[in-house]
ZAMARGU-4260 file (C-alpha; in steps of 0.2 Angstrom, whole numbers, plus 5000, padded with zeros to 4 digits):
<rodrens>
0) 5730/5307/5636 | 5730/5327/5638 | 5716/5336/5629 | 5722/5344/5613 | 5721/5362/5611
5) 5705/5369/5606 | 5700/5371/5588 | 5700/5389/5580 | 5688/5393/5566 | 5698/5399/5551
10) 5685/5413/5548 | 5684/5420/5565 | 5703/5419/5566 | 5703/5430/5550 | 5691/5442/5558
15) 5701/5444/5574 | 5718/5447/5563 | 5709/5461/5554 | 5703/5469/5569 | 5718/5468/5580
20) 5732/5467/5568 | 5726/5477/5553 | 5727/5463/5540 | 5719/5447/5536 | 5729/5431/5535
25) 5732/5424/5518 | 5744/5408/5523 | 5745/5397/5538 | 5763/5393/5543 | 5760/5380/5556
30) 5747/5375/5569 | 5753/5367/5586 | 5749/5370/5605 | 5746/5359/5620 | 5735/5369/5632
35) 5734/5384/5619 | 5731/5384/5600 | 5748/5392/5593 | 5745/5397/5574 | 5759/5404/5564
40) 5752/5415/5550 | 5757/5426/5536 | 5746/5441/5534 | 5741/5450/5518 | 5754/5464/5523
45) 5767/5451/5522 | 5771/5450/5542 | 5772/5434/5550 | 5763/5432/5566 | 5759/5420/5579
50) 5742/5420/5587 | 5739/5410/5602 | 5722/5406/5607 | 5720/5399/5625 | 5707/5397/5641
55) 5704/5413/5649 | 5716/5416/5664 | 5717/5431/5675 | 5737/5428/5674 | 5739/5430/5655
60) 5739/5449/5655 | 5753/5448/5667 | 5762/5435/5656 | 5762/5447/5641 | 5767/5461/5650
65) 5782/5453/5657 | 5786/5447/5639 | 5784/5465/5633 | 5795/5471/5645 | 5808/5458/5643
70) 5808/5461/5623 | 5810/5481/5627 | 5825/5477/5638 | 5833/5467/5624 | 5830/5449/5628
75) 5827/5437/5614 | 5808/5435/5615 | 5795/5437/5602 | 5789/5454/5602 | 5770/5455/5609
80) 5759/5464/5596 | 5743/5465/5605 | 5737/5463/5623 | 5724/5450/5629 | 5708/5450/5620
85) 5692/5440/5620 | 5691/5426/5608 | 5675/5413/5608 | 5675/5411/5626 | 5694/5411/5629
90) 5707/5424/5625 | 5719/5428/5611 | 5736/5438/5609 | 5747/5439/5595 | 5766/5440/5593
95) 5780/5442/5580 | 5785/5425/5573 | 5803/5421/5575 | 5808/5406/5563 | 5824/5396/5563
100) 5838/5391/5575 | 5845/5376/5582 | 5834/5366/5594 | 5853/5365/5605 | 5867/5375/5607
105) 5885/5368/5604 | 5888/5353/5615 | 5904/5360/5622 | 5896/5375/5630 | 5877/5369/5630
110) 5876/5370/5650 | 5883/5387/5652 | 5873/5393/5637 | 5858/5387/5645 | 5862/5394/5662
115) 5868/5411/5656 | 5852/5413/5646 | 5841/5409/5662 | 5852/5421/5674 | 5849/5436/5660
120) 5831/5433/5660 | 5830/5435/5678 | 5841/5449/5678 | 5832/5459/5665 | 5814/5454/5671
125) 5804/5466/5680 | 5800/5465/5697 | 5785/5456/5703 | 5778/5473/5710 | 5778/5481/5692
130) 5767/5469/5684 | 5749/5463/5688 | 5749/5446/5699 | 5756/5431/5690 | 5746/5419/5702
135) 5741/5404/5701 | 5756/5398/5694 | 5754/5382/5681 | 5752/5366/5691 | 5770/5359/5688
140) 5777/5373/5698 | 5763/5376/5711 | 5771/5366/5725 | 5764/5378/5737 | 5746/5378/5731
145) 5732/5383/5743 | 5722/5368/5739 | 5720/5351/5749 | 5732/5337/5746 | 5749/5335/5741
150) 5746/5339/5722 | 5738/5354/5715 | 5724/5350/5701 | 5731/5346/5684 | 5732/5360/5672
155) 5733/5347/5658 | 5717/5339/5663 | 5707/5345/5678 | 5697/5329/5679 | 5712/5317/5682
160) 5713/5312/5701 | 5731/5316/5707 | 5728/5311/5725 | 5727/5291/5723 | 5742/5284/5730
165) 5757/5282/5719 | 5771/5275/5732 | 5789/5283/5730 | 5782/5298/5718 | 5771/5304/5731
170) 5785/5301/5744 | 5797/5311/5733 | 5785/5325/5731 | 5780/5327/5749 | 5798/5327/5755
175) 5803/5340/5741 | 5789/5351/5747 | 5794/5350/5765 | 5811/5356/5760 | 5804/5370/5750
180) 5794/5376/5765 | 5809/5381/5774 | 5819/5396/5772 | 5818/5406/5755 | 5819/5425/5750
185) 5809/5438/5740 | 5802/5433/5724 | 5809/5436/5707 | 5801/5434/5690 | 5806/5419/5679
190) 5801/5405/5667 | 5796/5388/5674 | 5796/5378/5659 | 5814/5379/5654 | 5815/5364/5642
195) 5825/5363/5628 | 5810/5362/5616 | 5806/5381/5622 | 5822/5389/5616 | 5831/5390/5599
200) 5850/5395/5597 | 5862/5402/5583 | 5877/5391/5588 | 5879/5396/5608 | 5870/5412/5604
205) 5852/5412/5612 | 5841/5416/5597 | 5823/5416/5606 | 5814/5408/5621 | 5796/5403/5618
210) 5781/5400/5629 | 5779/5415/5640 | 5764/5408/5648 | 5776/5400/5658 | 5782/5416/5669
215) 5780/5415/5687 | 5785/5425/5702 | 5795/5414/5715 | 5811/5413/5724 | 5825/5413/5714
220) 5833/5396/5720 | 5816/5388/5715 | 5816/5395/5698 | 5833/5390/5695 | 5830/5372/5703
225) 5815/5370/5690 | 5827/5375/5675 | 5841/5365/5681 | 5831/5349/5681 | 5821/5352/5665
230) 5834/5357/5652 | 5843/5345/5643 | 5860/5347/5632 | 5857/5329/5624 | 5840/5330/5615
235) 5826/5341/5615 | 5814/5328/5622 | 5825/5324/5636 | 5827/5330/5654 | 5844/5335/5664
240) 5853/5321/5672 | 5858/5323/5690 | 5875/5328/5684 | 5869/5341/5671 | 5858/5348/5685
245) 5874/5350/5696 | 5884/5358/5682 | 5869/5371/5678 | 5869/5376/5696 | 5886/5380/5696
250) 5886/5389/5679 | 5871/5398/5685 | 5880/5404/5701 | 5895/5410/5690 | 5883/5420/5678
255) 5876/5430/5693 | 5893/5432/5700 | 5888/5423/5716 | 5886/5405/5720 | 5871/5398/5729
260) 5874/5396/5748 | 5868/5379/5757 | 5850/5384/5759 | 5849/5390/5741 | 5857/5373/5735
265) 5843/5365/5745 | 5828/5373/5738 | 5835/5371/5720 | 5837/5352/5721 | 5820/5351/5730
270) 5812/5361/5717 | 5818/5350/5703 | 5812/5335/5713 | 5794/5343/5714 | 5792/5348/5697
275) 5798/5331/5690 | 5789/5320/5703 | 5772/5331/5698 | 5776/5327/5681 | 5779/5308/5685
280) 5762/5309/5696 | 5753/5314/5681 | 5759/5301/5671 | 5755/5288/5683 | 5737/5294/5685
285) 5734/5292/5667 | 5743/5276/5664 | 5756/5282/5655 | 5775/5276/5657 | 5783/5286/5670
290) 5798/5294/5661 | 5800/5311/5671 | 5808/5304/5685 | 5814/5287/5693 | 5813/5282/5710
295) 5833/5279/5711 | 5836/5298/5703 | 5823/5305/5715 | 5833/5297/5729 | 5849/5304/5723
300) 5842/5321/5720 | 5834/5322/5738 | 5851/5316/5745 | 5859/5332/5737 | 5845/5343/5745
305) 5847/5334/5762 | 5866/5338/5761 | 5862/5356/5759 | 5851/5355/5775 | 5865/5347/5785
310) 5878/5360/5780 | 5867/5375/5786
</rodrens>
């Protein structure tokens, strides 16, 4: 199983809050996290904040800066309250707490809501040259990693060996990577973990997007392909069906005022296969049931990517 987020000493956390937020915590509202410890706190001055404690990474400062710029541009994300600061061998940041909201938008307009929210994010995000480097991307988005082999090292657990053969999963990832290596355009900034669990809604209106450690600089079609393959209109713990991906790609094109051409569609479909094949490979490697992608679905998604190749 993936490692749990690091334990955080309450006394050290209180000291950090006094030093960087000017007020100590008086109540813990929640504690969660996977790669990071995410702790909701009520401070003595009655503010509600979220403190994130995570391993040190050179990209964290850039992620916080993107989040700050998006908040200032009016995008619904928590406002960063601090920069990146040292914390017991890792780093810590704080942001405003944005509670409440529904886990999914209304079913009649869910695809459009997810796609329009993503298009607005990309439209309002700063250009990559305006912020520090966002490299390296998280492993599930690192299709173009510089290491040897098909798969990058696992961000969830670096000790897991992803190079042991896994048949159709490796075949799907390799074919997707080959398609992604052709074409492409200049990078933009977007969110590479557009899971329903990371968004909250007021009806069809977006209330907040979380997990800003998952912003990367990448080709727009690739970013949209990740999002179209990861979101879900059915359940917060589900992933998009092939039909939902197709609807998302069309809705995104309408939201930005121009549909994708054949080459962009090829890369979008291939990106979705790659990120879900990566997750499937991790599940296989640690002995879990493979739920992120099936062989039949990989074949169908690649068929749609190949159709874009033939129409170029």
